[in-house]
C-alpha positions, 0 to 999 in steps of 0.5 A, a space after each residue: 339375754 339370748 339371741 332369740 330374745 334380741 331377734 324377737 325385740 327387733 321383730 316386735 319393734 318393726 311391727 310396732 313401727 308399721 302399726 304406727 305408720 299405717 294404723 295408729 297415728 300419734 308416733 308413740 307406738 313407733 317410738 316404742 318400736 324404735 326403742 325396742 330395735 335400738 335396745 336389741 342392737 345395743 344389747 347385741 353389741 354389749 353381750 356378743 361383741 362388735 361383729 354380732 352387733 354390726 350384724 344385728 344393726 345391719 339386719 335390723 336396718 335392712 329389714 326396716 327399709 324393706 318392710 317400710 318399702 313393701 308397705 309403700 308399694 301401691 300393689 300392696 294397698 290395692 287389695 284393701 281398696 275398692 276394685 271397681 270404679 265409682 261412676 254414680 252421682 249423688 242426688 240425681 234421682 231427686 233431680 229427675 222428680 222435680 222441676 224449676 218452679 215446683 211447689 212443696 212443703 218443708 217437712 222440717 226446718 231447712 237451715 240451710 238444708 233439710 227435707 221437703 215433700 213435693 207431691 208424694 216424694 221426700 227430697 233433700 233441698 237447700 235454702 239460699 240465704 234463709 232459714 225456712 220453718 217446718 210446714 212452710 210452703 216452698 218453691 224451687 228457684 234453682 238447681 245447681 250442681 245436684 242441689 235443689 235450691 228453694 225459697 219460702 213462699 210468702 203468704 
């Protein structure tokens, strides 16, 4: 087996280890990559002697450490993440459209969450301890941490 094939085995093995660490969970791909690197190191000892075998083992070990260390640097992953800061809040526009005590109609079943119509606005609401049937009349009883809590009005 030529040295170029052994080098190719080491490169493919390292790529497989990196793929398993960051993209393909499970460990099987990393195990195959590790097996390729070990096989290339073993064949280098068997076919080219101790000096070349130690050289291959050292280079593959150092390359493994450097490659994995590169992937753990935060600056490497910053290019893949969002650049800005998220400062918006969920459901705040709905909170401005309704007030405590408003009456509305459940559009669908509310169990424990669903949609209700207040005037012309369709708003996500949550029931406290009950399931509310569709087309039931409801009332806003609380607004807690961006959730509009409703109860069914008994007829």
